[in-house]
LUMDREN-265853 format. One record per residue: residue number from 1; y, z, x of N, C-alpha, C, O in turn; residue in three letters. Coordinates in pm, 1 decimal, m for minus. Atoms other than C-alpha are relative to their C-alpha. Last residue first. Example, Ala and Ser with C-alpha at 12.3 -4.5 7.8 and 13.67 -1.06 7.14 Angstrom:
   i      n.v      n.w      n.u     ca.v     ca.w     ca.u      c.v      c.w      c.u      o.v      o.w      o.u  aa
   2   m119.0     m6.0    m82.0   m106.0    714.0   1367.0    109.0     73.0    m77.0    219.8     89.9    m26.1 SER
   1   m119.0      0.0     89.0   m450.0    780.0   1230.0    120.0      0.0     90.0    118.1     66.5    193.6 ALA
% end
This chain:
   i      n.v      n.w      n.u     ca.v     ca.w     ca.u      c.v      c.w      c.u      o.v      o.w      o.u  aa
 109    m12.3     98.0   m104.8  m1121.0    203.7    213.5    m99.9      7.0     96.0   m100.2    m71.7    190.7 GLN
 108     18.6    133.1     54.1  m1169.4    379.8   m128.7     21.9   m112.5    101.5     26.5   m229.3     62.9 GLY
 107   m115.2     83.3    m29.0   m992.0    699.3     m8.2    m16.8   m139.8    m44.7     81.1   m212.3    m62.5 GLY
 106    m87.1     m7.9    113.3  m1246.5    942.0   m166.8    110.7   m102.1     11.6    173.9   m131.5    m89.9 ASP
 105     74.7     23.5    122.8  m1526.3    859.9     80.6     90.1     m6.1   m123.4     63.8    m87.8   m211.6 ALA
 104    112.7    m92.3     28.7  m1293.0    824.6    384.6    m55.8    m19.5   m140.3     m6.6   m105.4   m213.4 GLY
 103    128.4     32.1    m50.8   m948.6    673.2    440.2   m103.7     96.2    m48.5    m72.0    201.3   m104.1 LEU
 102     84.6   m111.6    m27.2   m626.9    688.1    238.7   m127.3    m56.9     53.0   m169.8   m164.4     10.7 ALA
 101    133.1      7.4     75.3   m345.3    439.7    232.3    m69.9    130.5     30.7    m16.3    220.4     95.4 GLY
 100     71.5   m122.5     10.8      0.4    368.8    371.4   m122.6    m17.9    m71.3   m141.2   m120.5   m136.7 TYR
  99    128.7     24.7     71.1    210.5     81.9    502.6    m74.3    124.7     m3.9    m78.8    193.8     97.9 GLU
  98    129.4    m24.4    m59.6    567.2    181.7    596.9   m112.1    m59.7    m85.3    m93.3    m90.3   m203.1 ILE
  97    107.3     79.9     81.9    938.7    101.6    545.0   m137.7     37.3     76.1   m144.2     47.5    198.6 PRO
  96     49.6    110.8    m83.2   1168.6    373.0    700.2   m114.5    m62.6    m79.4   m192.5      7.2   m144.2 ALA
  95     87.5     83.0     88.0   1403.4    611.3    543.5    m48.2   m102.7     83.4     27.0   m164.5    158.7 ARG
  94     46.4    127.7    m62.6   1581.7    897.6    729.2    m94.5    m63.5    m91.9   m172.0      4.5   m159.3 THR
  93    141.5     67.6     22.3   1777.9   1173.2    563.8    m18.3   m127.6     84.8     73.7   m197.4    127.6 TYR
  92     25.1    120.5    m87.8   2076.9   1410.8    606.5   m136.1    m50.2    m24.7   m225.9     30.3    m49.5 PHE
  91    127.7      8.5    m77.4   2145.1   1641.6    312.6     14.9   m123.2     88.5     75.5   m223.8     51.4 LEU
  90    m11.6     86.7   m116.6   2459.5   1756.9    145.4   m124.8     11.5     81.3   m163.4    116.6    132.5 ARG
  89     18.3    m60.3   m128.7   2380.9   1907.1   m190.8    m11.4    m94.7    113.6    m86.3   m192.3    109.5 MET
  88   m120.2    m49.5    m60.8   2536.2   1757.4   m498.0    m25.4     67.8    128.8     74.5    105.1    190.2 GLY
  87     20.7   m140.6    m14.2   2235.5   1718.3   m718.5    111.3     62.3     76.5    135.7    181.8     59.7 GLY
  86    m53.2    m71.2    115.0   2343.7   1378.5   m826.6      3.5    148.2      8.8     83.0    215.7    m56.5 GLU
  85   m147.0     26.2     m8.0   2275.6   1236.7   m486.5     74.3     66.0   m114.0    187.1    112.1    m96.7 ARG
  84    m48.4   m100.8   m106.8   1931.1   1411.1   m496.6    152.6    m19.4     10.1    227.6     77.1     24.6 LEU
  83     m9.5   m134.2     62.9   1853.1   1231.7   m829.7     53.9     91.9    101.1    124.9    184.4     61.5 ASN
  82    m98.8      0.5    100.3   1940.2    887.0   m684.7     17.7    131.5    m53.9    131.7    173.1    m74.7 ALA
  81   m127.9     m6.6    m77.7   1737.4    962.8   m362.5    113.2     m3.3   m108.2    214.1     63.6    m86.1 LEU
  80    m15.6   m135.3    m61.5   1430.6   1055.5   m584.6    133.4      0.6     64.1    205.2     98.1     42.0 LEU
  79    m32.3   m103.3    104.9   1467.2    747.6   m798.3     31.5    135.1     53.6    124.5    203.4     10.8 VAL
  78   m134.0     35.6     55.3   1487.2    513.6   m496.3     41.3    104.1   m102.3    151.6    158.7    m97.6 ASP
  77    m95.8    m46.7    m92.4   1189.1    691.0   m343.9    138.0    m24.2    m40.7    224.3     61.6    m22.7 ILE
  76     m6.6   m153.7      6.2    989.8    639.3   m656.5     88.0     56.1     98.5    151.3    156.6     66.2 LYS
  75    m63.8    m37.1    143.6   1076.9    263.4   m674.2     10.1    144.8      0.0    120.4    194.3    m23.4 ALA
  74   m147.6      9.8     m6.7   1001.9    222.8   m291.0     72.9     34.9   m125.0    183.2     89.4   m120.6 ASP
  73    m53.0    130.6     16.9    636.2    335.7   m315.6    156.5      5.9    m17.4    213.2    106.2    m60.8 ASP
  72     26.6     53.0    133.0    570.3    680.4   m176.6     48.7   m146.3    m11.6    117.2   m196.2     77.7 ALA
  71     35.9    139.1     m7.3    576.3    894.2    131.7    m49.0    m54.1   m134.3   m142.4     m3.2   m196.2 ILE
  70     68.4     49.4    120.9    757.6   1227.5    158.4    m35.9   m146.9     25.6     35.1   m216.1     98.6 LEU
  69     36.7    147.2    m12.0    870.5   1424.3    458.8    m85.8    m38.9   m127.0   m180.2     28.7   m168.1 THR
  68     90.7     36.7    105.4   1064.7   1745.3    421.2    m30.9   m136.1      8.4     60.1   m218.5     m0.5 VAL
  67     17.3    149.8     34.4   1233.5   1885.0    724.0   m102.8    m20.9    m98.0   m210.4     37.8    m86.9 ALA
  66    129.3     43.8     57.9   1361.8   2245.0    775.9      2.1   m147.6    m25.2    107.9   m204.6    m52.0 VAL
  65      1.3    135.0     66.7   1623.6   2418.6    970.1   m138.8    m37.1    m50.3   m242.0     17.2    m11.0 PRO
  64     96.5     93.9    m56.3   1607.6   2795.9   1016.0      6.7   m132.3    m72.5      3.3   m142.6   m195.2 GLN
  63    m70.9    119.0    m47.6   1926.9   2988.1    929.8    m99.3   m106.3     66.5    m58.1   m189.5    147.2 ASP
  62    m74.9     83.2    119.8   1744.1   3238.6    695.5     75.3   m125.6     58.8     99.6   m219.1    m17.5 VAL
  61     64.7    116.9     32.6   1495.4   3342.3    972.4     76.1    m89.7    m99.0     48.8   m207.9   m119.7 ILE
  60    m80.0     79.5     77.1   1731.6   3602.3   1116.2    m59.2   m137.7    m35.1     m3.8   m239.5      6.4 GLU
  59    m46.5    m81.2    106.0   1566.2   3896.0   1278.6     79.6    m86.5   m103.2    134.6    m31.6   m198.6 PHE
  58     93.8   m100.0     43.6   1334.8   3703.3   1506.9     50.3     69.6   m125.4    m23.8     87.2   m222.1 PHE
  57     m0.1   m105.0    m82.2   1562.1   3395.0   1516.2    m94.1    117.8    m55.9   m126.5    122.1   m174.6 ARG
  56     69.1   m120.4     58.4   1518.6   3069.5   1360.0     m2.0    102.2    105.8    m44.8     75.0    217.9 ALA
  55    128.8    m37.4    m60.6   1784.2   2830.2   1481.8    m61.8    110.7    m76.7      5.4    187.2   m145.8 ALA
  54     76.8    m79.8     93.7   2086.4   2633.9   1377.3   m126.9     26.9     69.0   m184.1    m56.3    139.5 HIS
  53    135.9    m44.7    m42.5   2355.4   2491.6   1606.3    m70.7     89.6   m105.3     m9.6    183.2   m156.9 TYR
  52     28.0   m137.8     m3.7   2663.0   2327.0   1439.7   m152.5     25.6     33.0   m243.0    m37.4    m21.9 LYS
  51     10.8    m54.0   m126.9   2740.8   1976.7   1550.0    m27.1    150.2     10.3    m28.5    209.0    118.4 GLY
  50   m133.8    m41.5    m47.6   2871.7   1863.0   1218.2     m2.2     58.0    135.5    101.7    103.7    183.3 LYS
  49    m85.1    112.5    m12.2   2562.9   1652.9   1141.0    150.9     33.3     53.3    227.5    m48.1    104.8 ALA
  48    m24.9     94.2    122.2   2347.0   1949.0   1213.1     99.4   m105.2     17.3    152.6   m118.9    127.5 ASP
  47   m138.4     18.5      2.3   2201.7   2067.4   1546.3     30.8    m82.9   m123.8    m21.2   m192.9   m142.5 VAL
  46    m56.0    135.3     40.8   1845.7   2197.6   1541.5    150.5     11.8      7.6    206.9    121.0     13.6 GLY
  45   m134.8     18.2    m26.9   1606.7   2476.5   1637.3     50.9   m129.3    m35.0    m27.0   m224.0    m46.0 GLU
  44    m42.5   m124.7    m73.6   1267.4   2621.3   1545.2    148.8     m7.7     28.7    216.7     94.4     18.4 SER
  43    m40.4     43.2   m141.4   1200.7   2353.2   1276.0     54.3    123.1     59.8    121.5    201.8     m7.0 ILE
  42   m114.1    m93.5    m48.2   1007.2   2444.6    971.3     23.2    m29.0    140.4    m66.4    m34.5    224.7 GLU
  41      2.3    m46.5   m151.7    810.6   2136.3    865.8    116.5     90.1     24.9    232.7     50.4     15.7 VAL
  40   m102.7    m77.7    m25.5    729.7   2061.4    498.8    m22.1     61.8    140.1   m119.6    128.9    173.7 VAL
  39     23.2    m92.2   m122.6    498.7   1776.6    426.3    125.3     68.6     32.0    227.4      1.1     45.3 THR
  38   m115.9    m24.1    m86.8    496.7   1611.8     77.7    m40.1     86.7    109.6   m130.5    168.8     93.8 ALA
  37     21.7    m55.5   m126.4    267.0   1469.0   m177.8    121.0     25.7     91.3    220.3    m46.7     84.2 GLY
  36     83.5   m125.3     17.0    294.1   1409.7   m550.7    m29.5     58.1    134.1    m82.1    169.4    133.1 VAL
  35     56.3     m1.7   m133.9    594.1   1174.4   m580.5    m82.1    131.5     10.7    m32.4    242.0    m10.8 ILE
  34    149.0     53.0     m8.7    646.9   1094.1   m942.3    m52.2      5.7    132.0   m153.3    m60.4    155.8 GLY
  33    m11.6    138.4    m30.1   1035.1   1134.5   m935.4   m133.1    m58.5      6.4   m142.5   m178.3     33.3 ALA
  32    m57.5     66.9    113.5    999.7   1476.4  m1113.5      8.9   m156.4     17.3      2.9   m230.9    m80.6 GLN
  31    103.5      2.3    110.0    762.2   1583.5   m836.5     51.8    m67.4   m116.3    m20.3   m149.5   m173.1 LYS
  30     93.3    105.9    m39.3   1020.5   1482.1   m576.5   m112.2     m7.9   m109.7   m153.7   m116.0   m151.4 ALA
  29    m55.0    131.0     26.1   1285.9   1675.2   m745.5    m93.5   m108.8     34.9    m92.1   m214.7    m27.8 GLU
  28    m13.9      4.7    154.1   1066.4   1996.5   m761.3     62.2   m149.4    m37.0     17.0   m216.3   m129.9 ASP
  27    127.7     25.8     45.6    979.9   1945.3   m389.1     m2.3    m25.3   m144.3    m70.1   m116.5   m191.6 LEU
  26     43.8    130.4    m45.1   1340.6   1915.5   m295.8   m135.3    m31.4    m47.2   m155.3   m145.9    m87.8 LEU
  25    m82.9    102.3     69.8   1440.5   2213.1   m508.1    m48.8   m134.9     31.6    m80.8   m213.0    m58.0 TRP
  24     60.8     13.2    135.7   1157.2   2427.8   m363.2     76.6    m96.4    m89.6     14.4   m158.0   m176.1 GLU
  23    140.4     49.0      6.4   1266.0   2334.1    m13.4    m54.9    m10.2   m135.4   m103.7   m115.7   m175.9 VAL
  22    m15.0    144.9    m18.9   1640.8   2401.5    m85.1   m139.9    m67.5      7.9   m157.4   m171.0    m56.4 VAL
  21    m25.2     41.8   m147.9   1550.8   2731.9   m213.5      8.9   m145.4      3.3    m39.8   m218.6    m82.9 THR
  20    118.4     31.1    m84.4   1566.2   2758.6   m592.2     56.0     m9.0    138.9    173.8    m34.9    163.5 MET
  19     88.0   m129.3    m13.9   1823.0   2910.2   m835.5   m126.7    m18.7     80.3   m216.9     64.3     69.0 HIS
  18     62.7    m20.5    131.9   1961.5   2564.3   m926.6    m96.3    113.0     15.7   m211.2    105.3    m27.9 LYS
  17    m52.0     98.6    102.6   2046.3   2508.0   m555.7    m78.9     24.3   m125.9   m201.4     33.0   m116.3 ILE
  16     55.6     m3.6    141.0   2000.4   2772.9   m288.4     72.0    m95.8    m88.2    194.7   m105.6    m87.1 ARG
  15   m106.9     36.1    111.6   2051.6   2760.0     84.7    m71.4     m8.0   m125.7   m192.6    m29.2   m130.2 HIS
  14    m20.8   m109.6    101.5   1781.1   2963.1    271.1    104.4    m49.6    m91.7    135.9     22.4   m186.4 SER
  13     96.3     m4.3    108.7   1638.7   2657.4    445.3     30.2    100.5   m108.3    m24.1     95.0   m218.7 GLN
  12     16.4   m133.2     27.9   1950.4   2593.0    653.3    m93.1     20.0   m116.6    m49.9     m2.7   m229.6 ASN
  11    m37.8    m77.3   m103.5   2015.7   2261.8    820.7    m33.3    150.0    m11.8    m44.6    220.4     88.5 ALA
  10    m88.1   m110.6     41.5   1825.4   2075.0    565.5     25.2     89.8    120.2    m68.4    139.9    182.6 ALA
   9    m20.2   m114.1   m102.3   1664.5   1748.0    677.1    100.6     90.8    m65.8    204.4     44.2   m112.9 TYR
   8   m120.1    m63.4     39.8   1509.2   1498.9    434.8     14.0    115.8     88.0    m81.8    189.6    111.1 LEU
   7     m8.2   m144.6    m46.9   1240.2   1266.0    556.0    141.9     46.5    m28.2    239.8    m24.0     m3.7 THR
   6   m139.7    m65.6     13.7   1163.3    954.1    347.8    m15.9    139.7     62.7   m101.6    218.4     22.6 LEU
   5     13.5   m135.8    m37.9    861.4    726.1    441.4    149.4     62.2      2.8    238.8     18.3     75.2 GLN
   4    m94.2    m59.7   m101.0    879.0    410.8    240.9    m38.3    137.0     31.1    m95.5    208.3    m51.3 SER
   3   m103.4    m86.5     58.6    647.7    186.4     54.3     97.6     44.8    106.8    132.8    m26.5    200.8 GLY
   2   m122.0     m2.3    m72.1    352.7    m51.8    107.0    104.2     90.2    m70.3    103.1    102.2   m192.8 LYS
   1   m109.2     m0.5     83.3     m4.9     m4.7     m0.1    126.0      1.9     84.8    122.5     51.1    197.6 MET
% end
């Protein structure tokens, strides 16, 4: 199958939107767009688009950056991006065209 890989970067995973953490909100928006799988990676350190340093510290995990990667057909990615734009939270993202599928007994290939 062909589609897109979308990775969304949040400089601070403790930010809240609609009474959810940014990760919960992103996963909920993805589900509403029909995207069923995601990978969430907590990043130890990062610099945001404004040059501010963010890091997970022993006593202060709330400033830890996070990346959420999703893979789906282009139409679902387009719906998700449109919904996220309406949500009002500033996010950096990357999008790349990919070919994807599943292997093994249940993958059908």
